[in-house]
Backbone as a chain_set.jsonl record, in Angstrom:
{"seq": "MSLKIFYDAMSQPSRSVLLFLKCTKIPYVPVLVEIAKGGTRTAEYKLISPSQKVPAMQDGDFLLMESSAILKYLCETRDVDSHWYPKNQMERSKVDEYLAWHHLNLRSGASGIVFKSIFKPMLTGQPPSDVTSELKLFQKSLEMFDSYFLKNTLYISGNEVSIADLLALTEFSQLERNYSTKHPTLHSLTGQTRKNEIQKR", "coords": {"N": [[-82.577, -66.644, 28.056], [-81.989, -69.988, 28.444], [-80.229, -71.84, 29.522], [-78.841, -72.903, 32.503], [-76.239, -73.054, 34.884], [-75.354, -74.666, 37.727], [-73.138, -74.181, 40.287], [-70.067, -74.342, 42.215], [-67.193, -72.62, 42.663], [-65.149, -73.697, 44.122], [-65.235, -76.318, 43.577], [-63.722, -78.746, 41.624], [-64.865, -80.197, 39.367], [-66.951, -78.397, 38.77], [-65.455, -76.199, 37.922], [-64.336, -77.202, 35.59], [-66.511, -77.315, 33.836], [-67.254, -74.597, 33.778], [-64.933, -73.543, 32.665], [-64.96, -74.709, 30.129], [-67.273, -73.488, 29.092], [-66.395, -70.864, 29.051], [-64.304, -71.032, 27.18], [-65.675, -71.767, 24.879], [-67.539, -69.843, 24.6], [-70.275, -70.13, 25.109], [-73.459, -68.95, 25.873], [-74.837, -68.552, 29.144], [-76.553, -68.869, 32.314], [-75.086, -68.324, 35.339], [-75.379, -70.016, 38.425], [-74.715, -69.717, 41.648], [-73.893, -72.102, 44.055], [-73.178, -72.564, 47.191], [-71.099, -74.737, 48.684], [-69.862, -74.792, 51.216], [-71.626, -73.347, 52.74], [-73.795, -74.919, 52.949], [-75.317, -75.052, 50.659], [-75.719, -77.108, 48.786], [-77.232, -78.893, 50.13], [-79.858, -78.262, 50.463], [-83.466, -78.558, 50.256], [-84.52, -77.485, 47.948], [-82.362, -77.467, 46.164], [-81.933, -80.166, 45.915], [-83.938, -80.956, 44.229], [-82.97, -80.123, 41.838], [-80.479, -81.403, 41.643], [-80.353, -84.544, 42.525], [-78.235, -85.958, 43.68], [-77.084, -84.063, 45.177], [-74.791, -82.602, 44.604], [-72.321, -80.522, 42.969], [-71.129, -79.836, 39.642], [-74.386, -78.907, 38.299], [-76.91, -78.896, 35.753], [-79.381, -76.993, 34.051], [-81.379, -76.97, 31.317], [-83.73, -75.408, 29.844], [-86.46, -77.353, 30.526], [-84.97, -79.524, 31.052], [-82.893, -81.437, 33.118], [-79.623, -82.108, 34.381], [-76.986, -83.951, 35.848], [-73.527, -84.332, 36.91], [-70.338, -83.65, 35.748], [-68.985, -84.659, 33.418], [-71.094, -85.695, 31.89], [-72.57, -83.362, 31.48], [-70.736, -81.826, 30.002], [-70.462, -83.384, 27.649], [-73.092, -83.3, 26.728], [-73.392, -80.551, 26.166], [-71.531, -80.29, 24.115], [-72.802, -81.738, 22.14], [-75.19, -80.413, 21.736], [-74.743, -77.727, 21.324], [-73.183, -75.268, 19.191], [-70.137, -75.958, 18.79], [-66.57, -76.257, 18.362], [-65.396, -79.266, 16.85], [-63.258, -80.579, 18.024], [-63.533, -80.618, 20.752], [-65.215, -82.709, 21.543], [-64.602, -85.202, 19.808], [-65.647, -86.08, 16.437], [-64.539, -88.111, 14.994], [-64.325, -91.557, 15.433], [-62.297, -93.035, 16.758], [-60.804, -91.047, 18.061], [-62.823, -89.935, 19.653], [-63.39, -92.146, 21.24], [-61.079, -92.305, 22.764], [-61.392, -90.056, 24.353], [-63.742, -90.816, 25.734], [-62.757, -93.08, 27.013], [-60.917, -91.945, 28.797], [-62.709, -90.413, 30.378], [-64.199, -92.43, 31.613], [-62.25, -93.57, 33.202], [-61.371, -91.492, 34.782], [-62.939, -90.658, 37.138], [-62.67, -92.556, 39.233], [-60.02, -92.551, 39.69], [-57.815, -90.294, 38.999], [-59.543, -88.163, 39.73], [-60.661, -89.143, 42.143], [-58.413, -89.401, 43.835], [-57.336, -86.735, 43.863], [-59.567, -85.197, 44.705], [-60.029, -86.302, 47.188], [-57.769, -85.501, 48.617], [-58.107, -82.705, 48.588], [-60.627, -82.459, 49.866], [-60.207, -83.595, 52.465], [-58.129, -82.006, 53.361], [-58.967, -79.356, 53.094], [-61.877, -78.849, 52.774], [-63.136, -80.476, 54.784], [-62.033, -79.534, 57.325], [-63.049, -76.914, 57.069], [-65.822, -77.271, 57.055], [-66.368, -78.701, 59.39], [-64.751, -77.797, 61.439], [-62.784, -79.339, 62.449], [-59.398, -80.658, 62.639], [-57.274, -81.13, 59.702], [-57.531, -84.284, 57.991], [-55.652, -87.385, 57.736], [-54.04, -87.937, 54.663], [-52.744, -89.944, 53.349], [-53.451, -92.303, 51.855], [-54.927, -91.174, 49.784], [-52.991, -89.57, 48.587], [-51.3, -91.538, 47.598], [-52.953, -92.757, 45.686], [-53.362, -90.578, 43.997], [-50.744, -90.09, 43.124], [-50.231, -92.512, 41.79], [-52.141, -92.285, 39.798], [-51.197, -90.069, 38.373], [-48.875, -91.146, 37.325], [-49.947, -93.052, 35.597], [-51.284, -91.329, 33.916], [-49.161, -89.963, 32.71], [-47.713, -92.117, 31.492], [-49.527, -93.419, 29.878], [-52.01, -92.001, 28.948], [-50.962, -89.622, 27.885], [-48.892, -90.54, 26.391], [-48.058, -90.64, 23.654], [-49.122, -88.388, 22.525], [-50.061, -84.886, 22.354], [-52.345, -84.024, 23.639], [-55.124, -85.661, 25.32], [-56.85, -86.944, 23.445], [-55.456, -86.681, 21.137], [-53.878, -84.317, 19.098], [-55.248, -82.031, 19.687], [-57.087, -80.095, 22.06], [-59.513, -81.449, 24.332], [-62.688, -82.115, 26.008], [-61.937, -83.932, 27.915], [-59.341, -83.212, 28.639], [-59.817, -80.81, 29.973], [-61.2, -81.674, 32.249], [-59.18, -83.149, 33.483], [-57.23, -81.147, 33.831], [-58.401, -79.332, 35.692], [-58.46, -80.87, 37.966], [-55.759, -81.416, 38.73], [-54.649, -78.902, 38.816], [-54.674, -77.44, 41.207], [-52.846, -78.855, 42.65], [-50.612, -78.844, 41.212], [-48.179, -77.525, 41.643], [-46.697, -79.124, 43.355], [-46.266, -81.416, 41.892], [-45.739, -81.129, 39.131], [-43.058, -80.874, 38.294], [-42.108, -83.417, 38.607], [-43.512, -84.788, 36.789], [-43.257, -84.37, 33.691], [-44.911, -84.449, 31.359], [-47.388, -83.881, 32.377], [-46.946, -81.267, 33.259], [-46.512, -80.119, 30.769], [-49.029, -80.451, 29.571], [-50.714, -78.841, 31.208], [-49.568, -76.349, 30.765], [-49.789, -76.068, 27.939], [-52.578, -76.281, 27.565], [-53.549, -74.079, 28.98], [-52.279, -72.001, 27.611], [-53.151, -72.308, 24.929], [-55.958, -72.56, 25.004], [-57.126, -71.001, 26.954], [-55.828, -68.535, 27.725], [-55.939, -67.167, 25.346], [-58.566, -66.57, 25.034]], "CA": [[-81.493, -67.624, 28.111], [-82.542, -71.106, 29.203], [-79.195, -72.684, 30.113], [-78.345, -72.52, 33.82], [-75.211, -73.921, 35.446], [-75.263, -74.583, 39.182], [-71.714, -74.43, 40.494], [-69.269, -73.723, 43.266], [-65.857, -72.545, 42.08], [-64.252, -74.543, 44.902], [-65.389, -77.671, 43.032], [-62.983, -78.929, 40.382], [-65.776, -80.473, 38.25], [-67.618, -77.146, 38.4], [-64.518, -75.362, 37.175], [-64.154, -77.753, 34.241], [-67.66, -76.882, 33.034], [-67.138, -73.149, 33.59], [-63.824, -73.312, 31.749], [-65.456, -75.062, 28.798], [-68.199, -72.432, 28.672], [-65.586, -69.685, 28.737], [-63.561, -71.281, 25.944], [-66.588, -71.887, 23.737], [-68.413, -68.663, 24.607], [-71.685, -70.509, 25.174], [-74.158, -68.12, 26.868], [-75.495, -69.304, 30.211], [-76.8, -68.165, 33.571], [-74.422, -69.006, 36.443], [-76.111, -70.04, 39.693], [-73.773, -70.111, 42.689], [-74.38, -72.98, 45.119], [-72.011, -72.595, 48.065], [-71.011, -75.986, 49.445], [-69.493, -74.52, 52.608], [-72.782, -72.77, 53.434], [-74.9, -75.871, 52.903], [-76.146, -74.816, 49.486], [-76.052, -78.346, 48.075], [-78.027, -79.775, 50.993], [-81.219, -77.746, 50.608], [-84.514, -79.304, 49.553], [-84.677, -76.89, 46.625], [-81.289, -77.918, 45.274], [-82.092, -81.604, 45.678], [-84.813, -81.092, 43.067], [-82.11, -79.901, 40.68], [-79.452, -82.443, 41.644], [-80.642, -85.509, 43.591], [-76.995, -86.35, 44.355], [-76.715, -82.901, 45.993], [-73.422, -82.224, 44.277], [-72.151, -79.607, 41.846], [-72.099, -78.96, 38.999], [-75.624, -79.415, 37.718], [-77.311, -78.074, 34.615], [-80.783, -76.943, 33.647], [-81.537, -76.433, 29.966], [-85.182, -75.453, 29.738], [-86.997, -78.267, 31.535], [-84.082, -80.684, 31.131], [-81.913, -81.374, 34.197], [-78.521, -83.05, 34.208], [-75.912, -83.916, 36.835], [-72.228, -84.899, 36.546], [-69.606, -82.766, 34.84], [-68.703, -85.272, 32.118], [-72.36, -85.758, 31.148], [-72.897, -81.987, 31.087], [-69.823, -81.422, 28.936], [-70.834, -84.09, 26.416], [-74.386, -82.76, 26.291], [-73.17, -79.233, 25.566], [-70.849, -80.501, 22.836], [-73.749, -82.285, 21.169], [-76.361, -79.545, 21.532], [-74.317, -76.37, 20.989], [-72.294, -75.153, 18.036], [-68.767, -75.827, 19.266], [-65.592, -76.951, 17.526], [-65.501, -80.716, 17.039], [-62.158, -81.154, 18.805], [-63.905, -80.762, 22.162], [-65.708, -84.086, 21.662], [-64.368, -85.479, 18.39], [-66.546, -86.909, 15.633], [-63.767, -89.304, 14.664], [-64.665, -92.527, 16.465], [-61.118, -93.394, 17.55], [-60.491, -89.924, 18.945], [-63.899, -89.848, 20.647], [-63.24, -93.271, 22.162], [-60.016, -91.96, 23.716], [-62.017, -89.149, 25.322], [-64.638, -91.614, 26.573], [-61.913, -93.935, 27.845], [-60.422, -91.143, 29.915], [-63.819, -90.037, 31.251], [-64.545, -93.605, 32.413], [-61.149, -93.798, 34.146], [-61.114, -90.273, 35.552], [-63.608, -90.455, 38.425], [-62.18, -93.459, 40.274], [-58.562, -92.495, 39.744], [-57.308, -88.939, 39.226], [-60.547, -87.391, 40.473], [-60.803, -89.669, 43.499], [-57.237, -89.034, 44.615], [-57.232, -85.284, 44.031], [-60.679, -84.673, 45.506], [-59.828, -86.75, 48.564], [-56.772, -84.617, 49.223], [-58.712, -81.385, 48.785], [-61.692, -82.53, 50.865], [-59.679, -83.826, 53.808], [-57.212, -80.929, 53.744], [-59.594, -78.033, 53.046], [-63.318, -78.802, 53.023], [-63.522, -81.061, 56.064], [-61.796, -78.55, 58.395], [-63.925, -75.763, 56.872], [-67.203, -77.625, 57.368], [-66.524, -79.301, 60.72], [-63.895, -77.178, 62.436], [-61.798, -80.319, 62.882], [-58.131, -80.554, 61.915], [-57.209, -81.939, 58.48], [-57.347, -85.725, 58.168], [-54.526, -87.994, 57.038], [-54.346, -88.117, 53.239], [-51.735, -90.853, 52.8], [-54.004, -93.175, 50.811], [-55.3, -90.33, 48.655], [-51.759, -89.177, 47.912], [-50.818, -92.704, 46.845], [-53.81, -92.904, 44.513], [-53.09, -89.454, 43.107], [-49.435, -90.336, 42.518], [-50.407, -93.614, 40.841], [-52.922, -91.761, 38.676], [-50.318, -89.222, 37.571], [-47.973, -92.024, 36.578], [-50.76, -93.6, 34.509], [-51.553, -90.212, 33.008], [-47.927, -89.758, 31.952], [-47.247, -93.27, 30.723], [-50.542, -93.946, 28.964], [-52.907, -91.05, 28.283], [-50.191, -88.636, 27.121], [-47.654, -91.207, 25.973], [-47.648, -90.306, 22.286], [-49.91, -87.264, 22.019], [-50.001, -83.65, 23.127], [-53.547, -84.034, 24.47], [-55.62, -87.008, 25.563], [-57.426, -87.561, 22.247], [-54.604, -86.432, 19.98], [-53.124, -83.065, 19.109], [-56.125, -80.91, 20.02], [-57.664, -80.196, 23.395], [-60.881, -81.967, 24.412], [-63.283, -81.983, 27.337], [-61.175, -84.786, 28.833], [-58.204, -82.429, 29.133], [-60.302, -79.822, 30.94], [-61.479, -82.38, 33.501], [-57.893, -83.454, 34.102], [-56.572, -79.892, 34.208], [-58.956, -78.729, 36.905], [-58.138, -81.711, 39.12], [-54.398, -81.288, 39.243], [-54.15, -77.524, 38.82], [-54.441, -77.021, 42.591], [-51.733, -79.613, 43.21], [-49.567, -78.858, 40.186], [-46.909, -77.016, 42.157], [-45.964, -80.207, 43.996], [-46.128, -82.599, 41.055], [-45.448, -80.908, 37.72], [-41.651, -81.102, 37.988], [-41.892, -84.861, 38.579], [-44.294, -85.335, 35.679], [-43.122, -83.347, 32.645], [-46.042, -84.396, 30.436], [-48.437, -83.165, 33.107], [-46.595, -79.847, 33.191], [-46.728, -79.709, 29.388], [-50.468, -80.355, 29.32], [-51.277, -77.669, 31.869], [-49.078, -75.17, 30.069], [-50.368, -75.998, 26.603], [-54.013, -76.036, 27.646], [-53.764, -72.688, 29.383], [-51.815, -71.105, 26.554], [-53.909, -72.439, 23.688], [-57.415, -72.558, 25.11], [-57.639, -70.127, 27.999], [-55.282, -67.189, 27.692], [-56.304, -66.489, 24.093], [-60.009, -66.304, 24.995]], "C": [[-81.926, -68.79, 29.003], [-81.497, -71.94, 29.921], [-78.714, -72.111, 31.44], [-77.31, -73.542, 34.277], [-75.116, -73.645, 36.936], [-73.857, -75.031, 39.568], [-71.242, -73.881, 41.829], [-67.844, -73.753, 42.744], [-64.816, -73.31, 42.883], [-64.266, -75.985, 44.396], [-64.657, -77.785, 41.704], [-63.896, -79.281, 39.209], [-66.561, -79.238, 37.81], [-66.706, -76.286, 37.536], [-64.299, -75.882, 35.756], [-65.291, -77.324, 33.322], [-67.584, -75.382, 32.757], [-66.031, -72.809, 32.6], [-64.229, -73.628, 30.308], [-66.379, -73.972, 28.257], [-67.451, -71.152, 28.307], [-64.88, -69.86, 27.392], [-64.464, -71.274, 24.718], [-67.554, -70.717, 23.605], [-69.903, -69.017, 24.523], [-72.371, -69.628, 26.217], [-74.89, -68.981, 27.89], [-75.72, -68.401, 31.409], [-76.091, -68.929, 34.684], [-75.243, -68.901, 37.726], [-75.168, -70.587, 40.758], [-74.469, -70.941, 43.762], [-73.193, -73.218, 46.052], [-72.024, -73.835, 48.956], [-70.784, -75.703, 50.917], [-70.643, -73.935, 53.421], [-74.013, -73.671, 53.355], [-75.789, -75.748, 51.687], [-76.557, -76.072, 48.741], [-76.992, -79.242, 48.869], [-79.461, -79.281, 51.189], [-82.211, -78.607, 49.823], [-84.69, -78.788, 48.13], [-83.598, -77.404, 45.663], [-81.391, -79.411, 44.981], [-83.025, -81.87, 44.505], [-84.037, -80.901, 41.764], [-81.114, -81.039, 40.53], [-79.714, -83.413, 42.789], [-79.4, -85.995, 44.335], [-76.503, -85.269, 45.298], [-75.232, -82.55, 45.85], [-73.447, -81.195, 43.15], [-71.052, -80.167, 40.943], [-73.386, -79.694, 38.64], [-76.04, -78.434, 36.633], [-78.815, -78.128, 34.434], [-80.857, -76.26, 32.294], [-83.018, -76.507, 29.621], [-85.742, -76.301, 30.866], [-86.088, -79.465, 31.781], [-83.02, -80.469, 32.199], [-80.845, -82.44, 33.996], [-77.486, -82.839, 35.304], [-74.63, -84.453, 36.191], [-71.549, -84.089, 35.44], [-69.375, -83.387, 33.47], [-69.958, -85.37, 31.264], [-72.762, -84.376, 30.646], [-72.03, -81.544, 29.912], [-70.172, -82.099, 27.612], [-72.148, -83.564, 25.851], [-74.2, -81.415, 25.586], [-72.455, -79.348, 24.221], [-71.818, -80.951, 21.751], [-74.887, -81.322, 20.837], [-76.01, -78.103, 21.188], [-73.332, -76.401, 19.827], [-70.877, -74.879, 18.521], [-67.845, -76.592, 18.322], [-65.562, -78.437, 17.866], [-64.375, -81.303, 17.876], [-62.525, -81.341, 20.274], [-64.434, -82.165, 22.462], [-65.725, -84.64, 20.242], [-65.424, -86.355, 17.72], [-65.85, -88.195, 15.2], [-63.912, -90.331, 15.781], [-63.474, -92.923, 17.328], [-60.765, -92.284, 18.534], [-61.552, -89.778, 20.029], [-63.767, -90.965, 21.68], [-62.132, -93.02, 23.171], [-60.533, -90.982, 24.766], [-62.895, -89.94, 26.281], [-63.858, -92.533, 27.509], [-61.408, -93.158, 29.059], [-61.539, -90.788, 30.89], [-64.229, -91.201, 32.149], [-63.507, -93.859, 33.497], [-61.051, -92.689, 35.184], [-61.671, -90.304, 36.974], [-63.068, -91.339, 39.542], [-60.669, -93.414, 40.429], [-58.077, -91.075, 40.021], [-58.27, -88.108, 40.061], [-60.634, -87.842, 41.922], [-59.619, -89.275, 44.371], [-57.165, -87.55, 44.899], [-58.336, -84.737, 44.919], [-60.561, -85.1, 46.959], [-58.84, -85.876, 49.308], [-57.391, -83.265, 49.55], [-59.776, -81.422, 49.875], [-61.123, -82.661, 52.273], [-58.793, -82.681, 54.293], [-57.897, -79.575, 53.883], [-61.055, -78.056, 53.482], [-63.713, -79.354, 54.385], [-63.237, -80.11, 57.226], [-62.739, -77.349, 58.297], [-65.345, -76.062, 57.346], [-67.403, -78.072, 58.806], [-65.737, -78.607, 61.817], [-62.841, -78.123, 62.98], [-60.505, -80.156, 62.095], [-58.146, -81.42, 60.657], [-56.947, -83.409, 58.789], [-56.115, -86.199, 57.405], [-54.912, -88.282, 55.582], [-53.358, -89.071, 52.569], [-52.28, -91.699, 51.658], [-54.396, -92.374, 49.577], [-54.066, -89.875, 47.866], [-51.201, -90.32, 47.075], [-51.63, -92.896, 45.57], [-53.544, -91.793, 43.506], [-51.766, -89.653, 42.383], [-49.521, -91.439, 41.465], [-51.153, -93.139, 39.595], [-52.073, -90.878, 37.772], [-49.364, -90.057, 36.735], [-48.696, -92.646, 35.386], [-51.035, -92.526, 33.456], [-50.352, -89.976, 32.106], [-47.655, -90.891, 30.974], [-48.256, -93.779, 29.707], [-51.306, -92.854, 28.219], [-52.168, -90.005, 27.456], [-48.9, -89.229, 26.573], [-47.163, -90.721, 24.62], [-48.365, -89.096, 21.705], [-49.773, -86.048, 22.92], [-51.169, -83.556, 24.097], [-54.108, -85.451, 24.522], [-56.139, -87.68, 24.296], [-56.569, -87.379, 21.003], [-53.853, -85.133, 20.127], [-53.98, -81.829, 19.322], [-56.812, -81.166, 21.354], [-59.104, -80.687, 23.316], [-61.434, -81.733, 25.815], [-62.552, -82.847, 28.355], [-60.011, -84.018, 29.446], [-58.639, -81.395, 30.163], [-60.61, -80.473, 32.281], [-60.188, -82.71, 34.23], [-57.23, -82.192, 34.639], [-57.094, -79.339, 35.526], [-58.67, -79.564, 38.141], [-56.733, -81.453, 39.633], [-53.855, -79.873, 39.244], [-53.853, -77.038, 40.23], [-53.195, -77.673, 43.178], [-50.521, -79.596, 42.299], [-48.205, -78.464, 40.733], [-46.048, -78.134, 42.736], [-45.627, -81.355, 43.055], [-45.639, -82.345, 39.641], [-43.984, -81.167, 37.375], [-41.322, -82.586, 37.922], [-42.576, -85.507, 37.385], [-44.298, -84.321, 34.537], [-44.282, -83.303, 31.666], [-47.233, -83.71, 31.074], [-48.191, -81.667, 33.022], [-46.84, -79.31, 31.783], [-48.207, -79.53, 29.086], [-51.052, -79.106, 29.956], [-50.836, -76.4, 31.156], [-49.714, -74.991, 28.709], [-51.845, -75.651, 26.652], [-54.287, -74.588, 28.009], [-53.392, -71.727, 28.258], [-52.759, -71.111, 25.36], [-55.4, -72.204, 23.842], [-57.982, -71.602, 26.154], [-57.144, -68.701, 27.807], [-55.686, -66.438, 26.431], [-57.775, -66.1, 24.057], [-60.328, -64.908, 25.517]], "O": [[-82.198, -68.596, 30.188], [-81.837, -72.681, 30.843], [-78.239, -70.977, 31.5], [-77.484, -74.745, 34.082], [-74.831, -72.522, 37.353], [-73.434, -76.133, 39.218], [-71.914, -73.077, 42.475], [-67.337, -74.825, 42.414], [-63.714, -73.553, 42.39], [-63.396, -76.778, 44.755], [-64.925, -77.028, 40.77], [-63.722, -78.713, 38.131], [-66.81, -79.05, 36.619], [-67.141, -75.716, 36.536], [-64.1, -75.099, 34.827], [-65.06, -77.005, 32.155], [-67.822, -74.945, 31.632], [-66.174, -71.892, 31.791], [-63.879, -72.896, 29.383], [-66.272, -73.583, 27.094], [-67.828, -70.446, 27.372], [-64.863, -68.946, 26.568], [-64.061, -70.826, 23.645], [-68.292, -70.612, 22.626], [-70.689, -68.279, 23.93], [-71.901, -69.565, 27.353], [-75.483, -70.004, 27.549], [-75.153, -67.312, 31.505], [-76.45, -70.074, 34.958], [-75.741, -67.829, 38.068], [-74.86, -71.778, 40.77], [-75.498, -70.54, 44.306], [-72.299, -73.998, 45.726], [-72.851, -73.962, 49.859], [-71.435, -76.3, 51.774], [-70.64, -74.015, 54.649], [-75.128, -73.245, 53.656], [-76.9, -76.279, 51.675], [-77.624, -76.109, 48.128], [-77.494, -80.237, 48.346], [-80.198, -79.836, 52.004], [-81.847, -79.287, 48.863], [-84.976, -79.56, 47.215], [-83.879, -77.73, 44.51], [-80.979, -79.865, 43.913], [-82.912, -82.908, 43.852], [-84.403, -81.447, 40.724], [-80.922, -81.574, 39.438], [-79.332, -83.13, 43.925], [-79.494, -86.4, 45.493], [-75.619, -85.508, 46.121], [-74.535, -82.251, 46.819], [-74.458, -81.02, 42.47], [-70.159, -80.877, 41.405], [-73.459, -80.922, 38.673], [-75.584, -77.291, 36.6], [-79.444, -79.167, 34.635], [-80.447, -75.109, 32.146], [-83.505, -77.54, 29.161], [-85.52, -75.999, 32.039], [-86.39, -80.319, 32.614], [-82.327, -79.451, 32.199], [-81.124, -83.533, 33.503], [-77.149, -81.706, 35.648], [-74.651, -84.961, 35.07], [-72.104, -83.875, 34.362], [-69.549, -82.712, 32.456], [-69.904, -85.156, 30.053], [-73.239, -84.235, 29.52], [-72.526, -80.96, 28.949], [-70.175, -81.449, 26.567], [-72.293, -83.403, 24.639], [-74.787, -81.176, 24.53], [-72.742, -78.588, 23.295], [-71.67, -80.588, 20.584], [-75.481, -81.415, 19.763], [-76.888, -77.333, 20.799], [-72.731, -77.433, 19.528], [-70.463, -73.727, 18.65], [-68.289, -77.466, 17.578], [-65.688, -78.818, 19.03], [-64.51, -82.412, 18.392], [-61.897, -82.138, 20.971], [-64.135, -82.737, 23.511], [-66.741, -84.559, 19.551], [-66.011, -87.242, 18.34], [-66.487, -89.238, 15.055], [-63.656, -90.023, 16.944], [-63.638, -93.127, 18.53], [-60.464, -92.549, 19.698], [-61.227, -89.527, 21.19], [-64.008, -90.745, 22.867], [-62.226, -93.467, 24.314], [-60.156, -91.068, 25.935], [-62.81, -89.763, 27.496], [-64.25, -92.738, 28.658], [-61.46, -93.64, 30.191], [-61.342, -90.855, 32.103], [-64.57, -90.994, 33.313], [-63.846, -94.313, 34.59], [-60.686, -92.935, 36.334], [-60.945, -90.005, 37.922], [-63.016, -90.905, 40.692], [-60.104, -94.168, 41.221], [-57.943, -90.696, 41.185], [-57.853, -87.424, 40.996], [-60.675, -87.012, 42.83], [-59.799, -88.863, 45.517], [-56.957, -87.142, 46.042], [-58.078, -83.906, 45.789], [-60.945, -84.356, 47.862], [-59.038, -85.548, 50.478], [-57.221, -82.745, 50.652], [-59.832, -80.526, 50.717], [-61.515, -81.919, 53.174], [-58.714, -82.418, 55.493], [-57.474, -78.74, 54.682], [-61.436, -77.377, 54.435], [-64.543, -78.759, 55.073], [-64.124, -79.891, 58.051], [-63.18, -76.822, 59.319], [-65.994, -75.215, 57.96], [-68.468, -77.857, 59.385], [-66.019, -78.802, 62.999], [-62.081, -77.755, 63.876], [-60.509, -79.582, 61.006], [-58.949, -82.347, 60.558], [-56.229, -83.735, 59.734], [-55.603, -85.495, 56.534], [-55.99, -88.811, 55.314], [-53.16, -89.009, 51.356], [-51.648, -91.804, 50.607], [-54.219, -92.84, 48.451], [-54.094, -89.806, 46.637], [-50.691, -90.102, 45.976], [-51.075, -93.163, 44.505], [-53.507, -92.038, 42.3], [-51.667, -89.416, 41.179], [-48.952, -91.316, 40.381], [-50.833, -93.544, 38.477], [-52.207, -90.926, 36.55], [-49.075, -89.726, 35.585], [-48.13, -92.757, 34.298], [-51.017, -92.798, 32.256], [-50.495, -89.811, 30.894], [-47.401, -90.664, 29.791], [-47.888, -94.492, 28.773], [-51.254, -92.791, 26.991], [-52.684, -89.546, 26.437], [-47.933, -88.51, 26.323], [-45.98, -90.423, 24.458], [-48.229, -88.808, 20.516], [-49.417, -86.162, 24.093], [-51.023, -83.08, 25.223], [-53.61, -86.341, 23.833], [-55.894, -88.868, 24.09], [-56.92, -87.87, 19.93], [-53.255, -84.873, 21.171], [-53.505, -80.705, 19.158], [-57.082, -82.309, 21.722], [-59.825, -80.386, 22.365], [-60.739, -81.222, 26.693], [-62.549, -82.524, 29.543], [-59.729, -84.157, 30.636], [-57.912, -81.13, 31.12], [-60.32, -79.902, 33.332], [-60.104, -82.569, 35.45], [-56.731, -82.172, 35.765], [-56.311, -78.924, 36.381], [-58.639, -79.033, 39.251], [-56.531, -81.288, 40.836], [-52.708, -79.658, 39.636], [-52.888, -76.303, 40.438], [-52.565, -77.126, 44.083], [-49.518, -80.253, 42.576], [-47.186, -79.019, 40.321], [-44.822, -78.103, 42.624], [-44.783, -82.188, 43.384], [-45.158, -83.277, 38.996], [-43.689, -81.633, 36.274], [-40.364, -82.979, 37.257], [-42.258, -86.637, 37.013], [-45.22, -83.513, 34.42], [-44.62, -82.225, 31.177], [-48.003, -83.033, 30.392], [-49.107, -80.891, 32.749], [-47.316, -78.187, 31.615], [-48.597, -78.569, 28.423], [-51.809, -78.381, 29.31], [-51.632, -75.481, 30.963], [-50.134, -73.889, 28.357], [-52.317, -74.823, 25.873], [-55.153, -73.945, 27.417], [-54.106, -70.76, 27.991], [-53.123, -70.056, 24.84], [-56.047, -71.706, 22.921], [-59.196, -71.415, 26.226], [-57.942, -67.767, 27.735], [-55.768, -65.21, 26.439], [-58.2, -65.38, 23.153], [-61.494, -64.515, 25.556]]}, "num_chains": 1, "name": "protein.A"}
């Protein structure tokens, strides 16, 4: 088996890749890289991922960083259902649109909250930092998610789940308890995705 996935389950992007692999039953070798124990900062791991972040992928001699790039690569190189990364150009463009928006908006807000509230105290022993700006960005991102990305569809690209939905799901799943009642489409997406693509696997 040549496909290896370097991950830490505390990382939302890592979880999105692992969730996709579970849903599609793609065989792979999981390689745990523990952020809290300095696993991403070793010289050996830097050869795998120069950014020293997770997830990363090794497929034979081919190395790849970034969850969205990994997910698209797997959709193109493995035998998976087309709804994950649609062949229809309009549907695919909606997935790509979300992926371009995701990192500086929903991802940035959610990861900032998690890092300052959980990882920073864990790594430094210091108390949690103020997350006011991150909360504002996260709230703004959820409003955009509701009013635009899920305005007229069940999922981001239409009526079937895609890799874009998995990236979104893993970001707000940790914070869903505080936000899902205020954002019914968000609550619907998390429920539908789990019911249709996770629990049945």
